[in-house]
N, C-alpha and C positions, 0 to 999 in steps of 0.2 A: 361422426366415429371420434372416439376421446382416446387416448392413451393410456392403456392400461396393462399391469405388469404382465398378460399372458402375452402380449403382444410383443414386447423385449422379449421375454421367454420362446417367445418360436422364434425370433432374431439367432439367440444364443444357442437354437439347438440346430438352426439352418446355416451358422458359418461356420469354420473354421475358429475354434477358440480356444486361447491362453489365456486359463483364468489363474490370476494369483503369482505372473513367473517372475520367479526370484530375479536379483543385479545379474548377476551371472548371465543367465537364459535372455535376459534384452539386451544385454550386452550383442549376443550374439543372434540377434530376430534383428538388431540394428544396423548391427555390418551388413548381415546376410540381403535387406532392405535395402541398401544405399542409402540411411538417414543419415550416417557421419562417420567419423574416423576416431580410432583412439589417437588420443594426445597425450604427449611425453609426462608421464607422471600416472597416465591412467585416466584423466578423464574422457567421457565422453561426447566430441568437439561435435557440432551438428551447427548447419543453416537452417534458415525460416524464408517462408515464402511471402512472409510480412516482419518489417523489424519491433513490432510493436503491439498493444491491445488498440482494435477497432472501435474506441468506444461509439461512433457514430453506426455503426451495423451492429450496436446491440438493443433488443425489443425486449418490454414484458408482456405478456399478456395482460388485456384488460377485462374483466371479469369481476363479479362480488365478490371476489375477496380482496381486489386491489384499486376496485375505481373510486372508493373513497381513501386510500390508505397512502395508494403510492401520490407522491410527490410530482407531479405530470408537467415538469419543465427540466430544464438542462438534460441533462445525458439521459433522463426517461422516457423512453418513449412507447408509444401503445401500440399492440399490435392487436390483432382478432384473433380469437381461440380454432376459429375457421381457416384462417392463415395459417396456423401452426398445425392444427393437423391434415390439413396437403400437405404442409413441409414436410412434417416428419413421416405420413405414408410414403414418400417419395425418398427419403433418406431409409427409411426400413427395406425398402424393393432395391433400391441400391447395395446397398449393405449384404444382402443373401447372400450367401455362399464366399464373403469374402474372410480374407484372414484378419483378428479382431484380438485383441488385448484385451482385456478386463481385469479393473483392479476395484477388490472392497475394501475400503477405508474409511476413518473417521475425521470428521472436521470438527477439531475443538477436540482439547486435553483435558477439561471438565466433564466425567462420565452423565456429571447430571444436564450436560448443557451443549452437549457432541450433538453431530449429524451422523447418520450412515450414509455413505456416499456410494455407488455403483459406477464405475467409470468405464466406458466400454469406446473400446477408441482405435483408430487405424493402425496408426501410429507407435511402433516398438518404443521411440524415446518420447513419446506423450507418456504413454504408462509408465515408465521411469521416471520422470517429471514428477508426473500426483504422485505415487511409490517414495521418493522423496518429499516432496512439500508437505505430505499431509500425515496425519496417524494410524501407523502401522496395528491393526489389531495383531493380539496374542494367536495361537496356532487355536485356542479354546473358542476365542471370540469370532473367530474366524466359519470354525465348523455351525456354528449356527447364528449366520449374519443373514440381516433383515436391511437393504436396503430402506431408507427414508426418502433419498433422493438417488436420480440418476442419473448420469449427463452421455448422451452420446455423441464423441465427435468424430466427425468426418471432414476432415480437411481435405480430399481429394474432389468432394460433392457440393457443386459451387448453385446457389440461388439461379433463377431466370429472375430480376426483380421488375420485368412486368407483368409478369405472368404469378409470380409467388409475393410480391408485394413488399418484397425486402427494397432495400435504398441499393443495395450493390449484389455484385456475387456471394459476395460476405455473413453471414446472417451468427448471431449470437443468442438465441429467442431463450427467456425465460421464461415457465409456466406453474406459478404456486398451486393451482387446483392440482395438476398430473404432478407435483414435485417434479417434473425434469427439467432440463435446460440440453437444447438441441444446437448444434455447429458445424458451421462447415464454410469453406472456404479461405480457413487462415489456416497456416502452420504453427503459431504464435501457441508454444505452452503455456504461457500468462493467462490463456482465456479461460483454459480450465481450473485454476486457483481463482482469478477476480470472480469468475459466476458463483461460485458457492459461495466467496467471503461475502455477494450481494445478496444472496440467500440469505447467511448469518443475518446480514445489518437489517433486515424487511425482517425478518422471526424473533430476533431478542428484546429489540425493544419491550415489543405485547408481554415478556417475562420479565422486564424492568429490568433486563442484563444491558449494561452499556458497551455497543459494537464497536469498536476505537482501530483505523489504521493510526497505529504505533508503535512502534519498539519499546519493549520493557528489559528493566535489569533489576538487580536488589540487590543492597548492599549486605555485608556481612553481618548487620543486625536485626539483620529484617526489612531495612527499609526499601519499602518500591519506589521506583522513578519510571513515570513515562512519556516518550520523545515523541512527539505526533511531526509531521515536517513533509514538504513535499519532496521530490528528484531535484536532487542537489544542495540541500539543508545542511545534509550532516547527519541524517536519521542513523543510521546502519553505523556510519561511522563513528559519532560517539554515542550509541548504548554499545558498543560491543570497546567495555572497558574493561581495561586485565583485571580490577580492582573489584569488576562488582559481576556478576553471575548473570548470564545471559537466558535471560525468559523466552525472548521472541524478539524478531526484528522486523514484523508488517502489521499480523493484528490479532488484536484480542478483546476479552470480552470482560468485562468488570459488572460482578455477580455481589453477592450479597456477603459472599465471603471474603472476595477481594479478585485478583487477574488472573487470567488462563489464557494460556494463548489457542489461536486455531491451528496453528501450523504441528508439523511436524518436521520441519526443515527451514531454509532459510534462501531468498533469491533476492540475491545481490546483485550492483551493480556493480561492473568490475572495469570501463574503462578507466585507464592512468590509474589500477588499481597501483598503490605504493607498499613495499613489502616491508617497509621499515617503519611506518604509518599505519597501516591494517593488517600486521601479519596474518593474525587467525583467520581473514576472511581468504587472503591471500592464499594461502597453504590450498586452500580448498578448491583452488582453480589448474592444481595439478596432483588432484587426489581420485585415488577409483570411486566411482559410481557418482561424483559430479557430474550434471550434465552443462555443460557450456554451449552457451545459443548466444552465436554471427560473433564469435572470437576467431579472430584472425593466426592461425599458424602457421609457423615459419616453416623453411625450409626439414628441418631436422623435427617438425611435431611439435614446437615448444610453442605456449601461448602467447600472441606476444598482443597484451596487455593496452598498450599503446596504441594501437591500430583500432582507430573509429572508421576506416572504409569501407565497411559494411554499413555501419549503423554507430554511432553513439551507446546506443544501446543496450550496451554487449551485457550478457548475462552469468550469472554462475548460480546453477539452482543444485543444494545440496541436504542433507539430512543434519537437521542440529549438531547429533551426538560428532559430528566434525569438527565442531568450535567445543575448543579443550573446560572453556568454564561456563558451566551454563547450567540451570536450575532442574533440581530431580525434578520432573514430572513438569517441567514448564508449567505449575503452578507456585502463586504466590499471596501474601496479601494485599490489604490497600495501599495503594499511592499517598505516600508521604509527600513529592511534586511529582509535578505534570509540567512538562517544558513545550511549549509550543517553538517551534524554528522556523525560521524565516530567512532566505538571501537576499537583504534589500539591495539592491542593482542603484537604488536612488540613494544609498548612505545617508539617509532620514532617520531610522529608526536606531533605537540604544542599543548597545551590547549585551544585554541584560535590564529586564525592566519585569515587575513585580503587577499583577494584572488584580483588579477587583472582580466581584464572582460576576459584573455585570460587560466588564470589560473581556476577561475570559469567553463571554459567550459571546460574544461580538466578534473578536482574534477567529476564535472556533470556527463561526459561521462564514467570517470572511476569509479564512484558509489563502492568508496571501504569502507570495514568493513572488521573486520577480527573474522575467528572463535576459540575459543577459546578450549586445550583440555579438553575432556568429553561431548562434545554439540553429537556426531556421531563420531560412529564406529571405531575405526584406527585413529580419530585425535589424537596424542597425541604431538604437538609442536605448536603453536601460524602458521595458514591459510589463507594467503590473500581469500575475497571473494569479487570481483566484479562483482556488480549489476548493466550495464548499466542504466544509468538516476533516478535514488535507485528506479528502476522499471521494470529489464529487462524483465519479464516472461510476461509483456502485455505493450510493446513498440512497435507495428508493422512497425513503419518507420526507417530508418535510425537514430542513437542516434544523431549524428552532426547535422539532423533538428529541434531536440527540443533542442537539445544547439545553434544555431544561434537562433534558436525565443525565446528562453529565455534570452540570450546575449542582444538583438533586446528590450527585455521589459527592462531589469534590465536598459541597458542605457536610454532610451526611458526615464525611472523613477527616476530615477538615484540614486537608490537602492543600500545600501553597500550588499558582500556577505562577510562570515565569513564561517571558515574551522574548525568544533570547534570536540574534541577529547573527548569521554566521555569514555575512553579505559585507558590505564593503564600509570603510571608515572614510576620513576626510573631506570624501567629495564624491560625487558618482564612481561607477564604472566609466573607465578611462581618464578619471582626474584623480580619485582616490583608487586604494586599494582595500585590498581583501582582506578582512577581520585576520588575524594570528587563532589559528589552532589552539596555540598554546593559550593565549591568552580566555579561549574560549573552553577550555576545560578548567581552567582554573575559577571560570565565574558559575560556571554546572558545578565542577564539585566542591565551591564555594557555598550551593544553593542546597544542593544534595546533604550534604555536614550541616546544614546550621548555622554555618559563619553570620549569613547576610540576617538571622533571626534581629538582631539590636541595632544592626547600624543605621543610620541617619538615611534617610530618601530625599528624591528633590521630583518637584514635579514638570515634566515639559511639557510646555504649552500646546502644541502642535496636537499629540492626539491624549494627552493627560494622562501619560505614566510614568511610572514610579521609579527611578530610577536611584541605582544605592550610591551614596559620594563615597565607597570608599569598597574596594573589591580583595583579597590579600594575594599580591602574585599579581593586581593588576594595575597601568600607572592610570594615577585620578583622571589624566586628559584626555583618557580613550573613552570612559564612562560614560560620557554626555556625548550624545553625535555633534552638537553645536560648535562645543568647544576645539572639536579635530578637526572643522573647516577653517583655511584661510581665508574664504570671503564666507565672512555670517552672513551677507546681503546675499549671497547667493544660497545659501542652507535655508536659509526663511522660505524663500522662493520654491524653491525643490520640494519643503515640506507641506507649503501649501497646496503645491500640487497632488505631491500623493496622496494627502487627504481630500481633498478633491476624489481623487478616482473611491477612495477608500468608499463615500460617502455613494457617490454615484453607484457602484457595484452592490450595495447595501437597499437601495430602493426595493428590488425585486422580492427581496425576503422580510416586508416590513410587517405585510401581514400574514402573521401565524410567528410572530415573535412579542417576547411582553414589552410595553412601553418602555421599560429600565434600560433592555439593552439598546433599544432605537437611541434614548436620551444620552447615550454612551459615547456616541459617535465623534470622531473628529471635528471638533468646534470652529475652525479657522478652516476655511476650503474657499 
């Protein structure tokens, strides 16, 4: 049995279907179904049964398309087509005569690279979420819409692991042959977004397009900058620069023509969001059309962005048009600068350093940041987090394949690549202090403006990174991390420890990575 368009058509004919409902209609449906409430200012505030993605419950169907192309390690778990078909059949039976919400949208602002997606969903708020997050077709495009991919998401349908072959009752299954994603057991709307991005991350490299988990902006002179980084590194904050136009905040592709956004919206983490530091994103949390996930409302339904009692992963999902300073069409030219952001809680990495091509591939594959004590149960001292390509859960191919493609793009277009530490300085977490956001902005602005093109650099001994000896607006003693530590011996010991963690982590990638990249690993470990 296979998943065919006729089976989906049959479901849509038997169910009570709302096709491409408007934002006001989705508000009405969500309130009627008890999915959320309206917060002051107009956002729809919802709570989910899970506070984040379930990467360990995501599986890819192993078949002739994926067997030799997917990197079956880490988060990429295989499942058989037979299991997929059985679970899909159960879902189709379960969803008969249900009320369903259908949105027909594009993933990708570049007409030559985008895919068309039909989202079939049980929850009205999910339908509003994808309408915010993806590219909305014109009325004429909708009349002739044909879906390349289908997403069937029924949160109230759960799997039986012993019978269905899943890990838990939650599942997200991706079938490249059938061009379909099925999901159940989780109300977390981010699975809709990341599922499709995983699809693009698999398809685009075959076209010579580099898929990237990064934010992007462009200056008045047309100079594009990319910002890679995991949660907590400042990716969204630092890319939302009022002097530069935002292309997008999370997912992009790099083609032979330039950069394009995968999205039509933004999905920002809003815990402890500051109105002065991030006014543009803050405004969206008080705006009609926004979805607030797991944000606590006070007695007057005013969002309390400092309350993490439900989860630290509070989110705001909004159309990109809610940001004033955006790049028209969310398409721009080739990047002049590429920035890797890391929040090093060990206090070892320089606040800014320039990477060689080999170091760029090494750092990209490593995808390092660090957890601080208190972020998770049992974390009592800084712990390294390595997420390949700065997005491991949704990168189906071998990390070396993405790294080589990025390196090729960087070399072809002469992009400068920078490693920026937004973490700790003068000591590790608990001893040192968090890097000044003012200094970080000054260093990034200097790099983007070309002010570091002619300054003198020095090489630090543990990672071989090139550190500028001067940056306008930044004290010289801040630039070299060893000089910022009062106890130099303690710095050396901590740096050796972190270098060893890098080397140990990289062992699983050495097969499939160029020898020159492996040779750029930290020497002192």
